[in-house]
C-alpha positions as CSV (number, residue, x, y, z in Angstrom):
1,M,9.1,-12.0,31.1
2,N,10.6,-14.5,28.7
3,A,14.4,-14.2,29.1
4,G,15.1,-15.8,25.7
5,A,12.7,-13.4,24.0
6,F,14.5,-10.5,25.7
7,L,17.9,-11.6,24.7
8,I,17.0,-12.3,21.1
9,T,15.0,-9.1,20.6
10,F,17.7,-7.0,22.4
11,R,20.4,-8.3,20.0
12,E,18.3,-8.1,16.8
13,A,17.1,-4.6,17.7
14,L,20.6,-3.5,18.5
15,E,21.8,-4.7,15.2
16,A,19.0,-2.8,13.4
17,A,19.7,0.3,15.4
18,I,23.4,0.1,14.6
19,I,22.7,-0.2,10.9
20,V,20.3,2.8,10.9
21,A,22.8,4.8,12.9
22,I,25.6,4.0,10.4
23,I,23.3,5.1,7.5
24,V,22.2,8.3,9.1
25,A,25.8,9.2,10.1
26,Y,27.0,8.6,6.6
27,L,24.3,10.8,5.1
28,R,25.2,13.6,7.4
29,R,28.9,13.2,6.7
30,T,28.3,13.4,3.0
31,N,26.0,16.4,3.2
32,R,22.9,14.3,2.3
33,T,20.9,15.3,5.4
34,E,17.7,15.9,3.3
35,Q,17.6,12.2,2.6
36,I,17.5,11.1,6.3
37,K,13.7,11.3,6.3
38,N,13.7,8.5,3.7
39,V,15.6,6.4,6.1
40,W,13.0,6.8,8.8
41,I,10.3,6.0,6.2
42,G,12.0,2.8,5.4
43,V,12.4,1.9,9.1
44,G,8.7,2.6,9.7
45,L,7.6,0.4,6.8
46,S,9.9,-2.4,7.9
47,L,8.5,-2.3,11.4
48,L,4.9,-2.4,10.1
49,A,5.8,-5.3,7.8
50,S,7.4,-7.2,10.7
51,I,4.3,-6.7,12.9
52,L,2.0,-7.9,10.1
53,F,4.2,-10.9,9.5
54,G,4.2,-11.8,13.1
55,A,0.4,-11.5,13.4
56,A,0.0,-13.7,10.3
57,I,2.2,-16.4,11.8
58,L,0.3,-16.4,15.1
59,G,-3.0,-16.4,13.2
60,L,-1.9,-19.4,11.2
61,Y,-0.8,-21.2,14.4
62,G,-4.2,-20.6,16.0
63,G,-6.0,-22.2,13.1
64,L,-3.9,-25.4,13.0
65,E,-4.9,-28.7,14.5
66,E,-1.5,-30.3,14.5
67,K,0.2,-27.7,16.7
68,E,3.0,-30.1,17.8
69,L,4.2,-30.4,14.2
70,F,4.0,-26.6,13.7
71,E,5.9,-25.9,16.9
72,G,8.6,-28.5,16.1
73,L,9.2,-27.1,12.6
74,A,9.1,-23.5,13.8
75,S,11.7,-24.3,16.4
76,Y,14.0,-25.9,13.9
77,L,13.6,-23.0,11.5
78,A,14.4,-20.6,14.4
79,V,17.5,-22.6,15.2
80,I,18.7,-22.4,11.5
81,V,18.1,-18.7,11.4
82,I,19.8,-18.0,14.7
83,T,22.8,-20.1,13.7
84,S,23.2,-18.3,10.4
85,M,22.8,-14.9,12.2
86,I,25.5,-15.7,14.7
87,Y,27.9,-16.9,12.0
88,W,27.2,-13.8,9.8
89,M,27.9,-11.4,12.7
90,A,31.1,-13.3,13.6
91,T,32.5,-13.3,10.1
92,K,31.0,-10.1,8.5
93,G,30.0,-7.9,11.5
94,K,33.4,-6.4,11.9
95,N,33.2,-4.9,8.4
96,I,29.5,-3.9,8.7
97,R,30.2,-0.1,8.6
98,A,32.3,-0.3,5.4
99,E,29.8,-2.7,3.7
100,I,26.8,-0.4,4.5
101,E,28.5,2.8,3.5
102,S,29.7,1.2,0.2
103,R,26.1,0.4,-0.6
104,I,24.7,3.7,0.5
105,S,27.2,5.6,-1.6
106,N,25.7,4.0,-4.7
107,T,22.1,4.5,-3.6
108,I,20.6,7.5,-5.3
109,G,17.0,8.7,-5.1
110,P,14.4,8.5,-2.3
111,L,12.8,5.2,-3.3
112,A,16.2,3.5,-3.5
113,L,17.1,4.7,-0.1
114,I,13.7,3.8,1.4
115,G,14.0,0.3,-0.2
116,F,17.5,-0.3,1.0
117,T,16.7,0.7,4.6
118,F,13.5,-1.3,4.5
119,I,15.4,-4.5,3.4
120,V,18.2,-4.3,5.9
121,V,15.9,-3.4,8.9
122,F,13.1,-5.8,7.8
123,R,15.7,-8.6,7.7
124,E,16.2,-8.1,11.5
125,G,12.5,-7.9,12.1
126,L,11.9,-11.1,10.1
127,E,14.6,-12.9,12.0
128,T,13.0,-11.7,15.3
129,V,9.6,-13.0,14.4
130,L,11.0,-16.4,13.4
131,F,13.0,-16.6,16.6
132,L,10.2,-15.6,18.9
133,T,7.4,-17.8,17.2
134,P,8.3,-20.9,19.2
135,F,8.3,-18.9,22.5
136,A,5.1,-17.1,21.6
137,T,3.3,-20.4,21.0
138,Q,4.2,-21.5,24.6
139,D,3.9,-18.2,26.5
140,F,2.6,-15.2,24.5
141,G,2.4,-12.8,27.4
142,G,5.9,-13.5,28.6
143,T,7.3,-13.4,25.0
144,L,5.5,-10.0,24.5
145,L,7.1,-8.6,27.6
146,G,10.5,-9.9,26.6
147,L,10.0,-8.3,23.2
148,I,9.1,-4.9,24.6
149,A,12.0,-5.0,27.2
150,G,14.5,-6.1,24.5
151,L,13.4,-3.2,22.2
152,I,13.7,-0.6,25.0
153,G,17.1,-2.0,26.1
154,A,18.5,-2.0,22.6
155,L,17.3,1.5,21.8
156,V,18.7,2.9,25.1
157,L,22.1,1.3,24.4
158,A,22.1,2.5,20.8
159,Y,21.3,6.0,22.0
160,L,24.1,5.8,24.6
161,I,26.6,4.8,21.9
162,Y,25.6,7.0,19.0
163,G,23.7,9.8,20.8
164,L,26.0,10.4,23.8
165,G,29.2,8.9,22.5
166,M,29.5,6.0,24.9
167,R,32.3,3.7,23.8
168,I,31.8,-0.1,23.9
169,N,33.5,-3.0,22.2
170,L,30.7,-4.3,20.2
171,R,32.6,-7.4,18.9
172,T,33.1,-8.5,22.5
173,F,29.4,-7.9,23.2
174,F,28.4,-10.0,20.1
175,Y,30.9,-12.7,21.2
176,Y,29.3,-13.3,24.6
177,S,25.8,-12.8,23.4
178,S,26.5,-15.4,20.6
179,I,27.5,-17.9,23.3
180,L,24.2,-17.2,25.2
181,L,22.2,-17.5,21.9
182,V,23.8,-20.9,21.2
183,F,22.4,-22.2,24.5
184,V,19.0,-20.7,23.6
185,A,19.1,-22.2,20.2
186,A,20.1,-25.6,21.6
187,G,17.1,-25.4,23.9
188,L,14.9,-24.6,20.9
189,A,16.3,-27.5,19.0
190,G,15.6,-29.8,22.0
191,Y,12.0,-28.4,22.4
192,G,11.3,-28.8,18.7
193,T,12.5,-32.4,18.8
194,H,10.2,-33.1,21.8
195,E,7.2,-31.7,19.9
196,L,8.0,-33.7,16.8
197,I,8.4,-36.8,18.8
198,E,4.9,-36.2,20.4
199,W,3.4,-35.5,17.0
200,A,5.0,-38.7,15.5
201,E,3.7,-40.8,18.4
202,E,0.2,-39.4,18.0
203,E,0.4,-40.4,14.3
204,G,1.2,-43.9,15.4
205,M,4.9,-43.9,14.3
206,D,7.3,-46.3,16.0
207,L,10.4,-44.2,16.9
208,G,12.2,-46.9,18.9
209,F,14.6,-45.6,21.5
210,I,14.4,-42.1,20.1
211,G,11.1,-41.6,21.7
212,E,12.0,-43.4,25.0
213,T,12.5,-41.4,28.1
214,A,16.2,-40.9,28.8
215,Y,15.7,-39.5,32.3
216,D,13.0,-38.1,34.6
217,L,14.0,-36.0,37.6
218,G,10.6,-36.6,39.2
219,I,10.1,-32.9,40.0
220,P,6.3,-32.1,40.4
221,S,4.7,-29.6,38.0
222,E,3.9,-27.2,40.9
223,S,7.6,-26.9,41.9
224,L,9.6,-23.8,41.2
225,W,12.2,-26.0,39.6
226,H,9.9,-27.6,37.1
227,H,10.6,-26.4,33.6
228,K,7.3,-24.6,33.7
229,G,7.9,-23.2,37.2
230,A,9.2,-19.7,38.1
231,V,12.8,-20.7,38.3
232,G,12.8,-23.7,35.9
233,S,11.1,-21.7,33.1
234,V,14.0,-19.3,33.0
235,L,16.5,-22.1,32.9
236,A,14.4,-23.8,30.2
237,V,14.5,-20.7,27.9
238,L,18.1,-19.9,28.4
239,F,19.7,-23.4,28.7
240,G,17.0,-25.8,27.4
241,Y,16.4,-27.3,30.9
242,S,13.7,-29.8,31.3
243,V,12.7,-32.2,34.1
244,T,12.4,-35.0,31.6
245,M,13.8,-35.7,28.1
246,E,13.6,-38.3,25.4
247,W,16.8,-39.8,23.9
248,G,16.1,-38.0,20.6
249,R,15.9,-34.7,22.4
250,I,19.1,-35.2,24.2
251,I,21.0,-36.2,21.0
252,V,19.7,-33.2,19.1
253,Q,20.0,-30.6,21.8
254,F,23.4,-31.5,23.2
255,G,24.8,-32.4,19.8
256,Y,23.9,-29.0,18.5
257,L,25.2,-27.3,21.6
258,I,28.6,-28.9,21.4
259,L,29.0,-28.3,17.6
260,A,27.7,-24.8,17.7
261,L,29.9,-23.7,20.7
262,Y,32.9,-25.2,18.9
263,L,32.2,-23.3,15.7
264,V,31.6,-20.0,17.6
265,L,34.8,-20.3,19.4
266,R,36.6,-21.2,16.2
267,V,35.2,-18.4,14.2
268,Y,36.0,-15.8,16.8
269,G,39.4,-17.3,17.2
270,R,39.6,-17.2,20.9
271,E,37.8,-15.5,23.8
272,P,38.5,-11.8,23.5
273,A,41.0,-10.7,26.1
274,L,39.8,-7.9,28.4
275,S,42.7,-5.6,27.9
276,P,42.9,-2.1,29.5
277,K,41.7,-0.6,26.2
278,E,38.7,-2.9,26.1
279,N,37.9,-2.2,29.7
280,K,37.4,1.5,28.6
281,L,34.7,0.2,26.3
282,K,36.3,1.2,23.1
283,S,33.8,1.0,20.2
284,T,34.8,-1.1,17.2
285,V,31.9,-0.2,15.0
């Protein structure tokens, strides 16, 4: 199972589940229960659209000759989307309930509610497809397992929170998951740079020291610690580990890692203190 795919899907699916739960709870509270079926229609349509979009992306990849260029650009696009998602949740996530309820209060008619639910849920599905595309091109089976496990985990947690009343500090959860996602994104940035370097060299471009090997650990490909081995592949997905790197990859990967970690810590202010109240898993959403 691809650990990065699990983490990304778990977080995106949890965000989608939280949004749907907020919409349904608001409709019940305002005596609009007859409109809840429209919410589920919007959810179903968004899931179908996400699946079709993912299939189209993989179909496009299968027909390409310059796969290194596609994987490099797809990795960069995923990094951009992950970064924007982390920033949005850090700055806007704490007011997500008020923002959604404000929009739902002005949403009248079944088509409007279906459309609104489709848009907010499909956004999460679209982000998930873009995030997982670089992983799927490397390991489709592992990525699929990570996707399924992430969906199940998110739905279980969402049910515990909104179905059984479990209390959890979601801002603390998103804080720590954002830090993990920064490492995943840094690894994607590094991998994308590696693929672009390979593509450029195949095209006969002279990259200078950017394409030169910065280090080589000399670990054989059959070793567990190789970045394609049982242990190394997990480290590669979560932390961008590789037994060999070019200078260009090191500059991009670790440059992004340092900058993104600094911004996450700055946006959140500081690491959330685990006070007695938070240890009781108080919900903030």
